[in-house]
LUMDOMI-216579 format. One line per field, with one value per residue (C-alpha): x, y, z; residue in one letter. Coordinates in steps of 0.001 Angstrom, whole numbers, plus 524288, in hexadecimal, padded with zeros to 5 digits. Example, Ala and Ser with C-alpha at 12.3 -4.5 7.8 and 13.67 -1.06 7.14 Angstrom:
2
c1	[8300C, 83566];
c2	[7EE6C, 7FBDC];
c3	[81E78, 81BE4];
resn	[A, S];
This chain:
428
c1	[CFB29, CEE3B, CEE94, CF906, D02BA, D04EE, D08D3, D1219, D14ED, D17E4, D2066, D2353, D2FFD, D337A, D3B22, D2EC4, D3380, D28C9, D2BB5, D2262, D2638, D1F72, D2367, D234B, D28F6, D28BD, D31FF, D4065, D4223, D3FDD, D3D90, D40B5, D3D1A, D3FE4, D3519, D36C8, D2AB3, D2F8E, D2F70, D2ECC, D2301, D294C, D32AD, D3298, D3592, D42E7, D4616, D3F45, D45EF, D4C96, D4587, D4A12, D57DD, D58A6, D535A, D5E8E, D68B5, D65A0, D6A1D, D77BD, D7CEA, D7BD2, D85B1, D8A62, D8768, D8A70, D808D, D8765, D86BD, D77F0, D75B0, D7EDC, D78FE, D6B68, D6E6F, D78BC, D6E32, D658A, D5D6D, D59B5, D5688, D5106, D4989, D3F2D, D3982, D2B33, D22A4, D1FF0, D2A39, D38D2, D3C48, D48BC, D4751, D4E2D, D4A0B, D52F6, D5362, D4C20, D58E6, D5EFB, D53A5, D5D86, D669A, D5BA1, D5741, D653F, D67A8, D5AF4, D5B77, D69A0, D65DE, D5A91, D612D, D6F71, D7045, D7D48, D7806, D85DF, D8663, D8E98, D84A7, D79B3, D7EC2, D80B0, D72D3, D6CF6, D7248, D6CB9, D5F1B, D5FC1, D624A, D56D4, D4E86, D5300, D509F, D4200, D416F, D4530, D3AA5, D2DDB, D25E2, D2BF2, D2CAF, D1DE2, D1A24, D22CB, D1C78, D0F0D, D1215, D171A, D0A31, D017E, D0839, D0DFB, D175F, D16C6, D1FF1, D176E, D1918, D2815, D30CA, D35C1, D43BB, D439F, D4841, D5675, D583E, D52BA, D5B22, D66F4, D653A, D63D9, D6ECB, D7252, D6C8F, D5F79, D5ED7, D62C2, D58B3, D4E37, D51F1, D522C, D4428, D3E5F, D478D, D4329, D3DF0, D3005, D3051, D35F4, D2FF0, D3680, D2EA0, D32F0, D2C72, D3172, D3631, D37B6, D3A6B, D3284, D3990, D468B, D4335, D3CFB, D490D, D5292, D4AAC, D4952, D582C, D5B92, D523D, D54E3, D5D56, D53F1, D5314, D4EF7, D44A7, D4802, D3FC4, D37CA, D3BA5, D3535, D2846, D1F6B, D1161, D0E08, D0063, CFE31, CF9C2, CF3E6, CF7D4, CEF85, CF707, CFD64, D0C84, D1316, D212C, D264A, D3126, D35D7, D313F, D2BE5, D2090, D1880, D1631, D0A2A, D0599, CF7F5, CF691, CEB55, CEB90, CE6FE, CE420, CEDCE, CF2C5, CE922, CDD9C, CD101, CD1CE, CDF3C, CDB70, CD1A4, CDC82, CE5F4, CDBF5, CD8F1, CE75A, CE7E1, CDBE5, CE028, CEEA5, CF49D, CF7AB, CF71D, CE90F, CE57E, CDCB9, CE6F7, CF015, CE542, CE065, CED8D, CF6B4, CEE89, CE382, CE989, CF790, CFB11, D061A, D0EBF, D0CC8, D0275, CFF50, CFA07, CFE69, CFA71, D02AF, CFDDD, D0331, CFF8D, CF54B, CF428, CF679, CF77F, CF201, CFB6F, CF9E6, D0643, D08C9, D12DE, D0BBA, D0EB4, D12E1, D0817, CFCFA, CFE73, CF0E3, CEA6F, CF0BF, CED27, CDF58, CDE7B, CE33B, CD975, CCF07, CD1D1, CD1B3, CC46A, CBF42, CC344, CBD3E, CB040, CAF1D, CB027, CBB3A, CB62E, CB561, CBF7E, CC930, CC77C, CC91A, CD5E9, CDB48, CD8D1, CDF42, CEA96, CED1F, CEBCE, CF4C8, CFF2F, CFF30, D003E, D0AE6, D12D7, D1198, D17C5, D24F0, D2C79, D3038, D22EE, D1D02, D26AD, D2452, D1583, D15D0, D1EDC, D162F, D0A26, D0EE7, D1955, D1094, D02A0, D063A, D00B2, CFF74, CF2B0, CF1E2, CF075, CE315, CDF0E, CE3CD, CDC99, CD073, CD146, CD3E9, CC886, CBF2F, CC290, CB775, CB4BE, CAEE9, CBB2A, CC343, CB982, CBAF7, CC9B4, CC9A8, CC0D8, CC85E, CD519, CD2ED, CCE78, CD3C8, CD7F1, CDFEF, CE716, CF47C, CFBE4, D0A45, D1155, D1EE3, D21FC, D21EF, D1486, D14CB, D0F15, D0381, CFF3D, CFAF1, CEE26, CEAF3, CEE0C, CE60D, CDA7B, CDD12, CDDDB, CD299, CDA65];
c2	[665C3, 667A3, 6766B, 680B0, 6772B, 6715A, 67BF3, 67D8A, 688FA, 6875A, 69022, 690EE, 697AF, 69F5C, 69315, 68B42, 683AE, 67FDA, 680C1, 67ABD, 67D7B, 67815, 67D41, 673C3, 67C7C, 67117, 6688A, 667FB, 662AB, 66757, 65EE9, 6639C, 65EA3, 6629D, 65C7C, 65B6B, 6594C, 64D46, 63EBE, 631A6, 634AC, 63F5C, 63605, 62F3F, 620E0, 622B8, 62C23, 623D8, 6267C, 632D5, 63AD7, 63146, 630D1, 63F9A, 63F25, 635CA, 63E29, 64AAF, 64456, 640A9, 64F37, 65C7E, 665B6, 66A52, 65EE5, 65053, 645EE, 644C8, 653F1, 65363, 647BD, 64CB7, 65A2F, 6551C, 64981, 65151, 659F7, 64EB6, 64F88, 645BC, 646DD, 63EDA, 63ED4, 637E5, 63722, 633F4, 633BD, 6422A, 648EF, 647E5, 64D30, 65034, 65151, 654E9, 65537, 65BAA, 66481, 6715F, 6791C, 67308, 6769F, 67EA7, 672B3, 66A1D, 67407, 675FF, 666BD, 663F4, 66FE9, 66CB5, 65E2C, 6622B, 66E96, 66A95, 65B2C, 656C0, 64AB6, 6451A, 63A9E, 6313A, 63257, 630C2, 623BC, 61F2F, 623EA, 61CAD, 61025, 61352, 6161C, 608BB, 601FD, 608BF, 60408, 5F67D, 5F7DF, 5FB5C, 5EF9A, 5E6BA, 5EC7E, 5E58D, 5EF8C, 5FAE3, 5F393, 5EFC2, 5FE3B, 60193, 5F6DB, 5FB84, 609A7, 604DE, 5FD12, 607F8, 61258, 60AA2, 61243, 61EFF, 62543, 622C5, 6140A, 61519, 613E9, 620E5, 61BA3, 617E4, 60C16, 60724, 60910, 6172F, 61AEC, 615A3, 61DAB, 62B51, 6350C, 641E6, 64976, 642D1, 646DF, 654E5, 6561F, 65092, 659F3, 6657C, 661F6, 65F6F, 664B5, 672A1, 67C27, 67CBD, 66D90, 66DBF, 6702B, 6713D, 66CBC, 66F24, 66BB6, 66DBB, 67976, 682FD, 69158, 69417, 6A05F, 69ABD, 68E19, 694B7, 69DCA, 6925C, 68AB4, 6962F, 698D2, 68A1B, 689CE, 69739, 692C4, 69283, 68533, 68299, 677E4, 66D1C, 666F8, 65BED, 64F1E, 64596, 64A0F, 6415F, 6446B, 63622, 631DF, 6286B, 61B09, 6131E, 60537, 5F9FD, 5ED2F, 5E2A6, 5E15F, 5D5B1, 5D6C1, 5C8D7, 5C92A, 5BF55, 5C676, 5C1DA, 5CA59, 5CF9E, 5DDF9, 5E313, 5F07F, 5F3BF, 60107, 60992, 61673, 6212C, 62FAD, 63AE4, 64209, 64D76, 6458F, 6485E, 63A70, 63AF0, 63BD7, 630B8, 62897, 62BF3, 62705, 61B21, 617C1, 618AE, 61070, 60618, 60447, 6101D, 60B71, 5FF2D, 60147, 601C6, 5F810, 5F0E9, 5EFA7, 5EA47, 5E076, 5DB5C, 5DB8A, 5DAFC, 5D217, 5CA04, 5CA92, 5CB63, 5D5A4, 5DD34, 5E9FE, 5F029, 5FE1D, 6071C, 614A0, 61F2A, 62669, 63305, 639FE, 645E8, 63F59, 631BF, 62927, 61AFB, 61339, 607CA, 5FCA0, 5F4B2, 5E87C, 5DD96, 5D087, 5C226, 5BC6A, 5B244, 5BBE8, 5C5AF, 5C356, 5C2F7, 5CF77, 5D5B9, 5D191, 5D76D, 5E3E8, 5E466, 5E0BE, 5EBC8, 5F4FF, 5EFAF, 5F214, 5FFC2, 60252, 5FB8A, 5FE7B, 60C1E, 60E4E, 60FF2, 61CC9, 61820, 61457, 621A4, 62890, 620A3, 62329, 631D9, 632ED, 62A66, 633E9, 63F97, 63A44, 635C6, 64324, 64B02, 64241, 64375, 65203, 65367, 64FBB, 65974, 64FD1, 6499E, 65716, 65BA9, 64EF5, 650D2, 65ED1, 65BC4, 65142, 65952, 6660D, 661ED, 6586D, 65DB5, 66B8E, 66DCD, 667B7, 66815, 66BBD, 66039, 66637, 66567, 6574F, 65323, 659F2, 651D3, 6453B, 64764, 64A69, 63D83, 6336C, 62553, 627FA, 62EFE, 6227A, 619CA, 62305, 622A5, 61344, 61244, 61AEC, 614A0, 60678, 6027B, 5F699, 5FEC0, 6073B, 5FBB8, 5F6AC, 5EBC5, 5E800, 5DCA7, 5D965, 5CBD8, 5BD96, 5BD25, 5B805, 5BEAA, 5B60C, 5BC99, 5C7EE, 5C110, 5BE34, 5CC11, 5D1DC, 5C9C2, 5CD90, 5DB7F, 5DB86, 5E0C8];
c3	[70E71, 70852, 70840, 708AB, 70DDD, 700DB, 6F6F6, 6EB23, 6E252, 6D407, 6CC4A, 6BDE2, 6BA84, 6ADB3, 6A8AF, 6A9B0, 6B5EB, 6BFAB, 6CD61, 6D80F, 6E634, 6F2AE, 6FF60, 70B2E, 71683, 72046, 71860, 719BF, 70BC7, 6FE39, 6F28B, 6E462, 6D731, 6C96A, 6C135, 6B28C, 6AA4A, 6A2BC, 6A50F, 69E6C, 69703, 68F4A, 68918, 67C05, 67D40, 677C3, 682DD, 68D70, 69AD9, 6975E, 6A1EC, 6ABE4, 6A70A, 6A7F7, 6B592, 6B8AA, 6B273, 6B8D0, 6C595, 6BEF7, 6C028, 6BAE0, 6B376, 6C0B1, 6CA44, 6CA2B, 6CDF1, 6DB48, 6DD63, 6DAF4, 6E3C1, 6EEBA, 6EEC3, 6F17C, 6FA3F, 70137, 707C6, 70A59, 6FE71, 6F3F4, 6E59D, 6DAE3, 6CE32, 6C70C, 6B943, 6B6E4, 6AB00, 6AB54, 6B37A, 6B82A, 6C56E, 6CCD9, 6DB47, 6E7F7, 6F660, 70035, 70BDF, 70885, 70BBB, 6FF60, 6F635, 6ED75, 6ECFC, 6E846, 6DD6B, 6D932, 6D81B, 6D07D, 6C724, 6C410, 6C0A5, 6B7C2, 6B197, 6B01D, 6AF0E, 6AA3E, 6A36B, 6A333, 697E3, 6A085, 6AB65, 6A164, 69D25, 6AAB5, 6AEC4, 6A303, 6A877, 6B575, 6B000, 6A81A, 6B4BB, 6BAB4, 6AF4A, 6B170, 6BFF4, 6BC76, 6B3E5, 6BEF4, 6C728, 6C350, 6CADD, 6C338, 6B603, 6B59B, 6B74D, 6ABBE, 6A3A2, 6A6C9, 6A397, 69633, 694B0, 698F3, 68FE9, 683EA, 67BE5, 68416, 68D13, 6997F, 696F4, 69686, 6A250, 6A8D8, 6A98A, 69B30, 694A0, 69446, 685E3, 68633, 69249, 68C4A, 67F8B, 68698, 68420, 68B8C, 68016, 68177, 6903D, 68D66, 682B8, 68B90, 69618, 68DC1, 689D6, 6973E, 6A199, 69E65, 6A959, 6A35D, 6A5AC, 6B2E3, 6C088, 6CD40, 6D947, 6E721, 6F3FA, 7020C, 70A2B, 6FF2C, 6FDB1, 6F178, 6ECCC, 6EEFC, 6E845, 6DCDF, 6DB48, 6DB6C, 6D116, 6C870, 6C84E, 6C67E, 6BA9A, 6B497, 6A8C4, 69D3D, 69619, 68858, 6873E, 67DC3, 6736A, 678A3, 67299, 67BA4, 6807F, 67771, 6797B, 6772E, 67848, 68345, 67EDE, 68A4C, 68B23, 68FEC, 690B8, 69952, 699E4, 6A034, 6A261, 6A625, 6B0A5, 6BACF, 6C6C9, 6D438, 6D359, 6C7EA, 6C732, 6C102, 6BCC8, 6B8E2, 6B2B7, 6AE45, 6A69F, 6AF2A, 6AFCA, 6AE47, 6B9B9, 6B977, 6B5FC, 6BE14, 6C3ED, 6C8AE, 6D6DD, 6D553, 6CEBC, 6DA2C, 6E3D6, 6DB96, 6DBBA, 6EA74, 6EBF0, 6E218, 6E4DF, 6EAE1, 6F8DB, 70154, 7040F, 6F59C, 6EE7C, 6E6FA, 6F280, 6FA84, 6F027, 6EADE, 6F5EE, 7028E, 6FDEA, 6F2B0, 6F64E, 6E862, 6E926, 6F2CC, 6EC5E, 6E37A, 6E092, 6D716, 6D2C2, 6C98C, 6BFA3, 6B9AE, 6AD35, 6A649, 69DB7, 6A2C8, 6ADDD, 6B399, 6BEF3, 6C1A8, 6CA7F, 6CE41, 6D656, 6D7B4, 6D861, 6D9BE, 6CCDE, 6CD42, 6D154, 6C5D0, 6C03B, 6CE03, 6D18F, 6C520, 6C657, 6D42D, 6CEB2, 6C414, 6CCFC, 6D6C4, 6CB40, 6C70B, 6D528, 6D699, 6C916, 6CCD2, 6DB69, 6E0E4, 6EA77, 6F7D6, 6FF25, 7093C, 6FE29, 6F7A0, 7052C, 7087A, 6FA88, 6FBDE, 708DF, 7047D, 6F91B, 700F6, 70BC1, 70217, 6FB34, 70803, 70CD2, 7001A, 6FF87, 70D55, 706B3, 6FE6C, 6F475, 6F2A4, 6F184, 6E7C3, 6DFE6, 6E0EB, 6DCA6, 6D199, 6CC84, 6CD03, 6C82C, 6BE30, 6B7EE, 6BA56, 6BB3D, 6C92E, 6D6AD, 6DCF5, 6EB91, 6F4FF, 6F869, 6EAE7, 6E93D, 6F553, 6F125, 6E412, 6EB5F, 6F4E2, 6E9C5, 6E309, 6E4FC, 6E2DF, 6D4EA, 6D167, 6D566, 6CDA6, 6C1CC, 6C202, 6C361, 6B7E4, 6AF7C, 6B28B, 6B533, 6A791, 6A04E, 6948A, 69DD9, 6A3EB, 6A1F5, 6A951, 6AB32, 6B20E, 6B506, 6BA39, 6B56C, 6AF6B, 6A118, 69580, 695B5, 6A1F1, 69949, 6958A, 6A356, 6A777, 69D10, 6A114, 6B003, 6AC76, 6A33D, 697F0];
resn	[M, T, G, K, E, F, M, Y, K, K, Y, K, L, K, S, G, L, N, V, I, L, S, H, M, P, A, M, E, S, I, S, L, G, I, W, I, G, V, G, G, R, Y, E, H, K, R, Y, C, G, I, S, H, L, I, E, H, M, L, F, K, G, T, T, S, K, T, A, N, D, L, K, E, S, I, E, G, V, G, G, N, F, N, G, F, T, S, E, E, V, T, C, Y, L, V, K, L, P, S, A, Y, M, E, L, G, L, D, V, L, S, D, M, V, L, N, P, E, L, N, P, V, E, L, E, K, E, K, H, V, I, C, E, E, I, K, M, Y, M, D, Q, P, A, H, Q, V, L, D, I, L, A, E, T, M, W, P, R, H, A, L, G, R, P, I, A, G, Y, I, D, T, V, R, R, F, K, R, E, D, L, K, Q, F, M, Q, T, Y, Y, H, P, S, N, I, S, I, V, A, A, G, R, L, D, H, P, K, T, L, S, L, I, R, N, M, F, S, T, P, R, K, K, G, K, S, L, Y, D, L, K, E, K, I, K, K, G, N, D, I, K, I, F, R, K, N, T, K, Q, T, H, V, A, L, G, F, H, S, V, H, R, T, H, G, L, R, Y, A, L, T, L, L, N, I, I, L, G, G, N, M, S, S, R, L, F, E, R, L, R, E, R, K, A, L, C, Y, D, I, S, S, S, V, K, K, Y, K, E, T, G, A, F, V, I, H, A, G, V, D, N, H, K, L, L, E, A, T, S, E, M, V, N, E, I, K, N, I, K, K, E, A, V, S, E, D, E, L, Y, R, A, K, E, Y, F, K, G, Q, L, L, L, A, L, E, D, T, A, S, R, M, L, W, L, G, D, K, I, V, I, E, G, K, A, P, S, V, R, E, I, F, K, K, I, E, K, T, N, I, E, D, I, R, E, A, S, N, I, I, F, G, V, K, N, M, S, F, A, T, V, G, P, A, R, P, K, Y, K, L, K, L, R, K, T, L, G, L];
């Protein structure tokens, strides 16, 4: 898979539509995704959650098919389909036996091009999403990350929840959705990604026919080119929980930054798996938590490095101190050659395993090409990973793990007076 085994072809149709095809001849399945270049970060606060609501509504039926027709047509051949909305993209996807590729394309294209947006169904789905928002609010592990995002990017779309707020969701009208779709659901802002056992000419011909009708692009009302203001604060959300959830966030580099591979390896070493430093220190040695991990978020011009854990209510300060100390250690002392080697092998192994699956490959290609414009070869990625050295890890650590880059959030029974103690522990 490091050479000719992993290949894709990219086509740009006259309509502006991008098509990315990756043939996997040994597979029995095919995964298809229609990617729209819009997500939560393109929304004014008043329209927070509209991308996510549209994603839901496209599963509620088209001008020629009911919601049941859509579900039964895919599930009736053993397939499954779904959708997701992120900060920068919205995606509608199916995975099904390769013999039913045309069916999958027909269902997805009909959803995207001919949604009914039935007003009765819209009111029902708004209630469903409000319940989804309430569900997240009842999950401290999810809620603390929303609070952290709001703290890191105050008064900016990146700090607002993808699902929106209950009051914004309730206000949406059918006309709002139609206008938003006219602006962003345009061929020049759409990419179709397919991975699996593919006949390239046939697939391309089908896509060209399905997206042949010209569509006028609407005037953008929502794409605010807001300047990102970086937050640096502590937020305590008091809640009667059995466990305190903590999230420590640092402003990081954008997705194409030169240190992105060093950041990826730093994440693996610090909290990316069960042999990571944070897991070993806080769970195995100190028994302060059941689960602790770190993750990296990368956007077009910024990013975030986030550490999350659920800890004993009485050990919030101790657990926070241990996190901070491990961060100080990784900045002060170079990672070992063994740590770096294991992180590189872990990354390479995880990528190869993911790219064996048609759905994972489709999602990887979509994420890379739709947002970044291209997908590097596996060989190229491995070369960059191998080239990353201990000094690169140190440089990434020192750039990211600065006090002025830091924000902190907790959900649990801690009282506001803890803010002073936390500030001292964090060095803020």
